[in-house]
N, C-alpha and C positions, 0 to 999 in steps of 0.2 A: 654879257659875260661870254667869254670865248668857248668855242665848242670843246667837248672832251677830247676829241682827236687832235686838236691843235695845241693842247696844254702839254708842256714838258717842264717838269719841275727839276730845280737843282737842289743842292743840299739846304734843308730846312733848318739845320742847326749844325754847329761844328761837330764834325766827327760822324754825323748821321749818314745813312745810305740814301741816295735819291730814290724816290718813289714816283711811279707814274701816277696819273690821275685814276686809272683803273685800280691800281693797288690801294690807293688812299680810300676810294669809295668801298672797296671790298673789305678793308679793315674796319671802316666805320659803320658799315651795314649791319653786321650782327649786333653791335653795340645798340643801335637805334631799335632794331626789331625785337631784341630780347629784353630791353629796359624801357622803351618809350611807346611803342606801337599799340600796346594793350589799351592805353588811354587816349592815344592820338591816331586812331585808324580811320578808315574811310567813313565808317558808320556812326562814330561817336564824336571825336574831336574835342576832347575836354578843353574847356577854356577857349573854344574856337579854333584851336590849333590842330591841324591834321598833318602827319608826316609821311603819308604813304606815297605821295608822288612829289616830284621836284617842284612843280607849280605851287601845290599847297604849302610845301615847306617854305618856300620864298614868300608866300602870302602872309605867313605868321598867324597869331591868334587874335583874340578880341582886343587886347590891350597893348601888345607889343610884337616886335618881329622876333622870331626865334634866331635869325641870322642877320647880322649887321654887315652888309657888303662893304661898307666903307671902313668899318673897324672890326674885322672879324674877332679879334681878341676880346672885344667887349660885347659879343653876342650873348643874348639872354640865355640861349641854351647852355652855354659854358658856365655862366654865373649860377644857374640853377643847380647844376650837378655838382658845383663846388661848395655849396652851402653846407652848414652842419646838418647832420641827419635830424635833428629835432627842430629845425627850422620849418615853419609852416610852408615855405615855397620850395623846400628841398625836392629835388627829382633825382631818381624815380621814387615816388611814395609807395609804401607797402599798401596792399588791398586786403580784402577779406579773404581772397583766394591765394594770394601770393605774398610771401615775405621777401622783400627786396632789400639789398644793401647798397651802400654808395658805391659808385664806380670806383674801380682801382686807379691808382695813379697812372698806370699804363693806358687804361682806357680813356681816361681824360686827355692824356697826351695825344692819343690816336685821334680823338675828336677835334682837338685844337689844330692839329696838323691838317686835317681834312678841311676845316673851316678857313684856315690861313691860305690854303690853296684855292679858295673860291668855292668850297663845297661842291666839287665836281660830282655829277650825277648822270650816268648813261641814259640815253634817250629811251623812253617808254618803260623804264624799270619801276615796278611798284613794289613798295615794301609791305610785308604782312607781319603781323604779331607772331612771334616765335617764343617758345619757353627757353629759358637760359639753361644750358646744360653744362655738365662738367667737361672739361677738356677730354678730348678722345684719347684712349691709350692704344698703343700699338699691340694688337692681339698676338703678334708673332714673336715679341720680345719677352723672353722669360723673366720673371720677377722673383728674385730669391726671398723676398718677404712674404709671398703669397702662399698661404696654407692650403687653399682649395676654392672651388666655386660650387655653387648650389643653383639649380634651376627650379623655377616655380612656373607652373605647377610641375609636380614630378612625373606626370603622365598627361598626354593630350588626346582628347577624343573629339573629332570633328563630325557632326551629323548635319545634313542638309547642306545646300549650296551656299547659304548666307552665313553659315556658322564660321567662327574665327576664334583664334585664341592667341593671346599675347603672352610672350615669355618675359619673365623678369630673372635676371641673372645676378646673383649676389656673390661677391668675392669676399672671402674671409682671410685676413692677414694673420701672420703667426702671433701677433699680439691680441688676437680675438676681435679686433675691430673689423667692421664690414663696410662695403661700399657698393652701390649699384653700378655694374659695368655693362648693363644691357646694351648701350650704344656702342660698345667697343669690341663685343665678341664676335667670332665667326660662327655662323650656323649653317649646317649642312644636313641633308637627308640622305639615308642610305638608298632610298628610292625616291628620287626627286619628282617622279611622274605623279605621286599621290598628292603632293601639296605644293603650294606657292609661298614662298618666304618673302615678305615685305618688311624690311627692318627686323623686327623681332616678332612679327605677327604672322601666323600661319593661316592660310585659306585653303580649302579642300579642292582637289582636282579630280581625284579618282578614288574608288573604294579600295581599301587594303590596309595592310598593317606594315609598318617600318620603324626605323630608329632615327631619332633626332640626335645629332651630335653638336655639342657646343664646345668650342675651344677658345682659351683665353690665357695668354702669357704663360704657356707651358702646362696648364691644367686643362682637363677636359671632363665632360660629364654627357652621358647618354641617357635619354628617357624614351619610352615607347610612344608611338603615334598610331592611333587607329582612325580610320577615315570610313564613314558610313553614309549612304545616301547622298553622295557628292553632287548629284544632279537634280535632286529633288528640292524644289522651293518650299520654304517653310511658311505656313499661314501666320499671319500676324495675329497674336492673341491679345485680348483686352487685359486679362489678368497678368499675363507674362510680359507684355510688352508696353501697353498704354499706360497702366496704372503706375508701373515703375518709372516711366517718363515723367508722370506728374511729381513723383517723389524726388527724382533726380534734378528736375527743373525747379523744385521748391514750390509747386502749385498747391500741394496738399499739407503744407506746414501749418502749425498754429498761428503763424502771422499773416497768413494768406487765406486761401479758400478752405484750409483745413481747420480753421477756427470754428468754435461752437455755432457761430452765426453766419459763417462764410464770409465772402467778400463781394461787395458790388451785386448781391443778389444770387450769387453762385456759390454753392457749398459742395466741397468734397469731404470724404471721411479722412480724419487725421492719418497721414501716412498710408492711406489706402486700406484701412482695416475692414471696410464694408464695400467691396467692389461691385456687388449687385446694386447697391444703393447709388454708388458713383455712376454707374452705366445708365441707371434710370434717370438720374438728374441731367446727364449730358444728352441723352437722346430723347427724353420725353418731356422735361420741363420746358415751360415757355413754348409750348407746341413744337418742340425740337428745333428752335431757331438756332441752337448752338452748332448744329451740323447741317450740311447741305449735300445730300447725296447725289443731287443732280449736277452740282458743280462742287465737287469735294475741295478743291483748292481755295473755294470762297467760304468754307465753313468758318464761323467765328473761333472755333477751337484752334484753327491754324492761323487765321489772320491776326488774332490778337497775340498769339505766341511770337510771330515774327515782326510784329510792330506795325503791320499795315492798317490796323484799326486801333485806336486809342485803348490803352490798356494800363490800369493802375499799377500793375506789377512791371511795366516796361517790356522791352523786347527780351525775350528769353533765348531765342536762337535764330538763325537765318535759314534760308532755303537749302543751303549747302549742308546743314547739319544732319547727321543720321536720325535725329529725333523727327525732324520734319518728314523725312522720306518714310520713316515707319508709320507715323500718324496718317500721312496721305494714303499709304497703301491700305491701312485699315478702313479709312472712309471710302476708298475706291472699291473695297471688297464688300461694301455694304454696312460697315460699322456694326458688325454682328457681336453678340455676347458669345462667350465660349460654351462649347458643348459640356455636359456634365462630366464626361470621362476625361477631360483635359488633364494631363499630369501637371501637378503643381509642384513648387519647389519644397523639398523636405529639409533643406539646410544650405548654408553657405560656408565657404572656406576663404578666409582672408590671409594673404601671405605677401611677403615674408613675416612669419609669426613674431620674430624677434630680430632686432638689429642693434648693433653698437656703431654709432656714427662718430667719426673723429673730426671735431671741429665744426664750425659753422659753414653754411652754404653747401652742405652735402645734400644731394638729391637721391630720393628713393621712391620708387614707383610701387604703390599698393595694388595688388591684383585680387579680384573677387571672382570666385567660381561658384555657381549654384548647382546643387544636385537636385534632380527631379524624381518624381515617384516612379517613372518608367525606367530609371537607370541611367538616363542620359545626364550630361552636364553641360554647362555653358558659361562663357566668359561674360560676366554681367558687370564688369568694372565701370563702364560708362553709364550704366543704368542704377549705379548705387550712389548714395550720398555719404559724405566723409565728414568727420569732425575730429578735432584733437583736444585732449584733455589739458594740454599745456602748450599754447601757441609760442610761448617764449623759447621752448626747447625744440618743438617740431611743429611747424605749421603746414596744414594740409589743404590742397585745393579741394573744396566741397563737392566739385562736380567730376573730377577725374582721378583722384587718389594720388596725385603727385605731391610729394611731401618734401620740405626743405628744413634742415637742421639749423638751429639757432645757438642759444647759450647752453651751457652745461646743465644737464638735468634729465629728467624722464618724461615721456609723453605716451599716452595711450591713444592710438589711432582707431577710431570706431568707424565701421562701415555698416550701412543698412540697406538691405534689399528685401523686397516683399515684406513678410513679417519677421525676418530675421535680422539679428544684430550680432556681429562679432567684431573682434578687434585685434590689434597687435601691439606689442610693447617695444618701445624705441628709446634707447639710451644715447645721450650726447656726451661725449667726453672731451676734454681740451685737446686741441691738436697737437700741442707740444707739452703734455703734461710730463713733469718730472716724477715719474713713478717707478717703483720697483716692488714687485709682489713681496709682501712681508712673509717671513717664515714663522707662522703662528700654528701651534698645535691645537686643534679643536678638542674641546672636552667631550662632545657628543655630536649626533647627527645635526642638531640645531645649528651649531657653529659652522658645520660644513656647508649648509645652505647659505647662511648669512655671509660667510667669507667668500663663497662663489659669487654672489651678487655684488658685494663690495669690490671684488676684483674687476668685474665688468665696469663699475663706475670709477675704477682707478681710485679707490677710497681705502684708506687704512684705518682699522678700528682704534679706538682709544685704548689706553692702557687699562689694566685690571684696577679696580677700586681696592684701596688698602683695606686691611682687616677691620679697622675702626669704622670705615664707611659701610662696609659690607654687613657688619653685625647689626648696625642700626637699620639698614635697609631691609634685611631679611626678616627681622622681628616685625617691623611695620607691615611688610607685605603679606607675611604668612599668618600672623595672629593679631595684627592691629594694635600692638602695644610696643612700648620701648623697651629695650633690654635694661634691667635694673643694672646699677653700677657693679653689682657682684657678678651678674651674668656676663657683662662686658669684659670684666677683668679676667674672668675664668676662661673666656674664649681667646682673649689676646695672649694669655700666658700659655695657651696650649701650643705645643711645638709639633703635633701630629700633622703631616701634610694633607691628610683627608679630613681635617677639622671642619672645613665648610660643609662637606657632604654630610658629616655626622651631625652638625647643628641643624641642617635642613631636615634630616631624618627625625630628629627629636622634636622640632617644632610641628612637624606634620601630624604628630601624634597627640598634640595638645588639643584640648576642647575648644580653645579659642580659634583654632583653624577651622573647625567645623562651623562655628558661629559666624565667621566671615562669609563662608560660601552659602550657608543657609540664607543669610541676609541678601546675597547677590541673587540667588535663585528666586527668592520671594519677590524681589523687585521685578524680575522677568515675568513671573506669574501674576503680579499686580495684587499680591495678597493685601487686602485692605477692606475696612468696613465702609459700607455706604448708606446705612440707615438702620431702622428698627422694624420696618414693615415686611410683610411676607415676601415681597419681590426684591428685597434688598439683602445685602450681606451684612449680618449683624456683627457687632464686635466679638461675640461668642463664637460665631462661625469663623470669623477670620482667624481668631486665635487657634481654633481647632485645626484649621487648614495649615497654619504655620506649624503647629506641632506635628502634623502629619508629615510635612516636608522635613522637619528637623530630625524626626526619628528615622526617616529613610536615609538622610545623608549620614547622620551619626552612626548608623548601623552598617554603612558601606554598600547600601544597595546601588548597583550600577545605574548611571544616570539615564542610559537609555530605557531601562526598566521603569524608573520613575516617570519619565515622559510618557511611555506607553500607558501606564496606569492612569495618569492624569487625563490623557486625550480620550481614552476609551471608557472612562469611568461611568458608572451608573449608580443610582441610590439616593438616599437622603442627604441633604446638605450638612446635617449635624452627625449623623452616624458614619457617613463617607464624606468627610469634609472636603476632599479634593474635588468633589462635584461642584463646589462653589465656583469653580473655573467657569462653568456654564451658566451659573446664576449671575455672576459678576457682569458678563457680557452676553446679551440674549439676541443680539442682531447678527443674523447668519453671516452677512458680508464682514462685519467687524470682527467676528471670531475668526473668519477665514483669513482675513489680513494679519490679525494678531498671531495666529499660528505660524503663518509663513514668515513674519517678521522675527519672531522670538526664536523658533526652532530651526529655521532654515537660513535666517540672516537676510532675507529679501523682502523688499517692499513692492507688493503687487497692486497697491491702491489704484495706480494709474489705469490698470487694465480693466477696472470696473466699467469704465465708460468708453474706452478706446484702447487699441494696442499700445503698450508701453513704448513711448518714443525713445528711451534710452536703455531698453533691456529687451530680453527675449519674450517677455509674457504678453500674450494675446488675450482677447476677451474669452476666447474658448478656454484657455488655460484658467483663467480666473473663475469662471462659472463652473467649470468641470471640478475644480478643487472645492468651491463652495458647496457643491452637491454633497460632499460628505458630511457636511454639518446641518443639511437641511432637514434631517430627521431627528434632530435633538429636540425633545419635548420637556416641559416642566408641568408639575401639578402640586397641588397642596398636600401636605402631609398632616398627620393627626396634631402635631405640634404646630400652632399657628405661625411660628417663626422659621419653619422648615419647609423645604420644597423637595420634591422627588424629581430627580433627572433621569430620563428614560428614552428609549428610541421607539418611534412610531413612523408611519408613513408621512413623507414630506418631500417636497421637490423645490428647486429654484429655477425659474425661467430665464433663459437666455434672452436678452432684450432685442437682439437682432433677429433671431430666428423665431422668437416667440414659442419655442419648444423647451420642454424640460431638459436641463442640462444633464449630460451623462457623467456619473462620477468618474473622474479622471485624475490620476496622480500628476501632481504639478510637473509639467515638462515631461511626462511619461505617457503610459498607456491607460486606457480605460479599465475600470474595475473588473468587469466581466461577472461571471457567476462566482458566488462566494457564499460559504456558510457562515461567515462572519458579519457582524453589523458593518455598516459603512465606516463607522469611526474606528472600529477594531482593525479593519483592513488598512485604513489610512495611517493609524498609529504604528502599525507593524511596518508598513512601507516607509514611513518617515524615519523611524529609528533603525531601520535595516543597516547592517554593515556595508551593504551595497550602495547605500544612499550617501555619496560623498559630501552632500550639502549639509546634513545634519552634523556629521563628525567634524567637518571643517569648520562649521559655525561654532560650535561648542568650543572647539580648540581655539578659535580666534577670541572668543569671549574670555577664556582663561588667559590667553596670552596678553590681552589688552590690560588685564588687571596688574600685570607685573611690569608693563612697559608704558602704560599711560596712553597707548595708541594701538589699534588693532593692525594685523597684516592687511585686513580689509578695514578701512575706516571711513565712516562710522561702522561699528561691528554689525549693525542691523541694516546695512544698506549695500550689500553685495549685488553688483549688477555688472552687465558688460562694460558700461561706461565708468565703472568704479572698481577696477580689478584689483587683486591682492598686489601689494608691493613686492612680495616674493611668492609666487605661485608655488614653487617647488617646496618651500618651507611650510606653507599652509597645508599642502597635500600630505607632507610627511608627518606633520603633527596630527592630522585627521587619521592617517594610517596607524599611527601608534596608539591613538585613543581607542580605535576598534580593536587592535591587538591587545590592549589592556583591559578589554571588556568594559569600556567606558568607566574606567576607575580614574576619576579626576585627579585623585591624590597622586597616582603615578605620573600623570602628565605633568603636574605641577613640580614634582621631583626633577624631571628631565629639564624643565625650563629653568629652575632655580640653580641647577647644577651646571648649566651652560656657561661658557666663558661670556657669551653674549650678554647674559643677565647681570654678570659680575663686572661689567665694564664700568670705568669711571665716567662721571658727567663732564670731565674736562676734555674739550675737543683738540684735535690737531689741525694742521694746515689743510688737510684734505677733507675733513668731515665737519668743518665748523658750521656749514649751512644745512647739514643733513637732518632731516626730521622724520624720515620714513623708513630708513633701511637698517636701523638698529646698530649703527656704527658706534654709538656712545649711549650712555644712559641718559634718560630724560629726567630733568628736575620736575617733580610732580607734587601739587599741593595735596595735603592729606584730605581725604573725603570727610564729609561732615561728621559722621558717627565716629570714625577713628580719631579725628581731632578732638572730639569731646571726651572720648574715652582716655586719650592720652593726657589731656589737661587733668582729668580727675585722678589719673594714675601719679603724675608728677606733684600734684598739690596735695595728694592724699585726702581728697574730698569726694565721697561717694555720690553718684547720681541716683535719682529717683524718677521712675517712669511709671506710667499707668500700667497696671497689671503686673508689674515686676517688682521684686524686693529691693530694698535699699541696697545699693552697690552693684546693681545690674549694669551691663554695659549697653551703650546705645545701639550697638550692632545686634543685640538680642530683641529689640523691639519687634513685636510681631506684626502690628497693624500699621500700614502706611499712612493712616490718618493720625497716628499718634506722633506728636512732635512737640518741640518747644521752640522758642525764639532762636536760639543758637543754632539748632539743626536746620530751621528754615532758612535763616541768613546764610549758612554755609552750603546750601544746596542739596540737602537731603531729598531724595526722591519721594514724591507723594504717592507714586504708583498709580497715577490716574491714567497713564498711557504706558505702551510698551516700548516707547522710544528710549534709546540709550542716553539721549540727551537730557533726560530728567535729572540724572546725577550731574550736578554742576560742581566742577572742581576749579574753575577759573576764579582768581581772586578779584574782589571788587572793593569799592570804598566802604560800603556798609560793613563788610567783615572787618576791615582794618579798624574802623571806628568802634566796633563792638569789642575787639580785643584790647584796644587802647583804653576804653572807658567802661566796658560792661563788667558784670559780676563774674563772668567766666574766668577772669584773670585776678583783678584786685581783690574781689570779695574771697575767692578761693584761696588766695595767698595767705590772708589773714585767718580764715576759717580753718585751713589745714594745719597750721602750726608747724609746717616743715621747717621754716627758718629757726624757730626756737629749738627744735630738735637738733638741728646741725650745730647751732651755737653751743648746746650743752654738750653734744658728742664731741666736738672739736676744742672745747674749753676756751672758746674765744679766738682760736687761731684763724685769723682773717684769710690768710692765703688758702688754707685747707677748706674753709667754708665756701670760698669763691669757687675752688675747684670742685667741691661736691655739688654745688648748684649747676655748674656746667655739665658734669657727669649726669646728673639727674634729668636735665632737659635736652642737652644736645648730644649725649652720650659720647662726649670727648672731654679732654682736659683743655683748659685754656692754653693758648700758646704763650711764649715767654713775653711777648709784647702786650698781650691782653691782660695777663696776670700782673705784670709790672704796672700798667696803667691803672688797673683797677685797685690795686693795693695802695698805689700812691693816692688815688681819689679817696679811698677809705681813710687813710692817715690825715688827709687834708680836711675831711668833713668835721665840722664843729661837734663837740661832744653832745650838745643838746639835741642834735637831729641825726647823730651817727646811727642810732637804732633804726632809722629808715633806709640805711644804705642797703642791707641785705634784701629786704622786700623790693626795693626799687630795682636792684640788680635781677632778681627773680622775675619781676614783672617785665623787664626788658628782654630777658632771655625768652620768655613766653611769647613775646611779640616779635621776635626775630624771624626772619625768613627761614633761617636754618632750623628752626623748631617746627615751623608750619609747613615745611615742605620735606618730602622725601628725596634723597639725592644719592 
């Protein structure tokens, strides 16, 4: 091949500009480095192909040459990049860390021109993997579409010589979309003697205070900078540095050394929840063979990490990586454990907290800052691990927090450092969305929050449901019954513009509304009988407990007061029936988990054995909260079927420290000295207006009843990695509930009066795929109790249940163990657990078969004699009888096509079987989706 200096190229195609060999290589180089070198670099060489040097490039891979010198156009490199993205040989492929797309036509053309020219390559040039970045923007050129810029973090503090902070700069356009412009900004210091700026990273030079100025396309932002101890070297800490490296490198995950049995004879605590145990296992186990203080660089801890010694986990990093330098320093300093007074992290901040990314391939850097007990902070981005809730929309590199947008949607990016987990919300919208913000007046604060979120998503809400749809929906949701034909007709004839609000008010005052919510709270409290011996909840006790709850709800006792009475209760299980809550479940840990899940909406079960991998909860949190229930005791009463629940001495031991856990409010402070019992103090804290988790959780439960999905979904699984779909809406509902003194009825009134609740189920072009942002109403199958009650209502056949009079509703059943085949088939909760998943509303084959063939429809039709009554009332008028059956079941009249078809069918039916026409039509309507679902 001729030397680079001797090559002079003419036009490669008609009309193209002649490029020199240098220019061709310079154009091809970033394409290779950003798309190919991660897999084909000096240390790896996937498929035997290495592309870091010219010689390796010419050598090719195990099976074929990347470059065909005789026929450059047929080179394997070109063939692979031109394959469809779903082809198994397509290049560049996506990885767990990076989401890659096909090369653009321009990039393919650049590679082809370079190959056609003989793939010129300057002597001694070595390619290295580089991340693909967005095109740089001219920071001096004003952008009329730019609304402003924001700098993260909003202040910088540098302590010690090795400290550093990287800035992330987010630009916000006038359409509210955002983009990461960190690589294109100008950064300057009012006093450049205090810190050195490398790209967007600041390093300390001298102590002092100054201002950092960031300029970008006509916008600027200033943030403060404080430098302390600029010349003091920081000691490497086992807890602050080494354990986070294990987490960031994946060493202490559940699939590696963090599993219950460890890996290859070496165990670490999951995500570092037990640093003392980790230190002991590293430095003491196997006679300390994992470290070599005489020759630190030969320690197995290092040599396995860099791949010098066989390692099941493979090579984690090389000697140039900061992790290697940190671990080597720790070993050289004697591999010491931390002193007792070392300041530990007290929290982390992940930024930018929220982004709206326009189109695919937008890149955004996450930054993580840890705050410590001594008031200092630190950039711990490279020591954090990252995950995405939706890789299709936003994929994040788990090691460095660099994220890339994909298809339209939302993703929650979660960062973990030490025992803390926080996250950010990221929205991806189409790059060329044809969207104009609709002019829609909100009915109340609920609509304001929903509309704000939909605007970010470039989504337009559906139209309002018509009156006919609304009246059926509101009756089913508020009282669990269909409107009678007379009630429907009265509402439709009403011309008052406030008639929907008036109907809501009237339904809220009906006893059936109370019955619905007593049933829902009874499910959460697991009111059920478990047996007849002294240690079990008898049917009598369960019924008394249910009546206690019903009386509280019916008399309007605020819900926070009901919960306080329940959690702090003492006395006999028959005389004070709410005490059965502590008789039903007697295991301290299970009670702890149930209280957290039901009343705070969070599942802390994982933290019983290790720090929660996807939430904030630690083992300290778990056992501190469990300590509140450790003093609950039970003893026999005079009645052999009754127990007395009381408080006495009792503790629960922390499994790591082997000490009694100190009563500590979940995620809060220890109890301290108090005149109250532990449970009284806990109940007061839990239901306090200052506790946003309680009000937010109860609000979310109420919301999910009307929308079929919670703002946090599932409603009892709120965690960092499962955030609310609309945090502002959830917070506002919680605030309102507190303001309303926990009056559930007032919150329900707000929800039902909102435009959001009254939307149609019919989607538009923008919201057809939306399931979580309440841009349209959801079609929901009626829950088991309501469906059975409605069947009884429309067929005029009363139900009979154990302990209830004939004609009682299924929603009034007190005992979770009382059921029938219909209720079981359609998913009534047995109340055996607190999980919201116990109530099943998903349709299945058994349900369909039961409605088709079971007594719930066919037998009821003939037993109820509704058809005969309609025939007599309408004197054989077929069209009117058909219409009345529609009104009775679907709360609407048949449309003209339906009526015409059915009437024609009736006329064509032979006289000897014409009597079956109306029962058959009734049966068909009861089996229709329109009857079984709320919409």
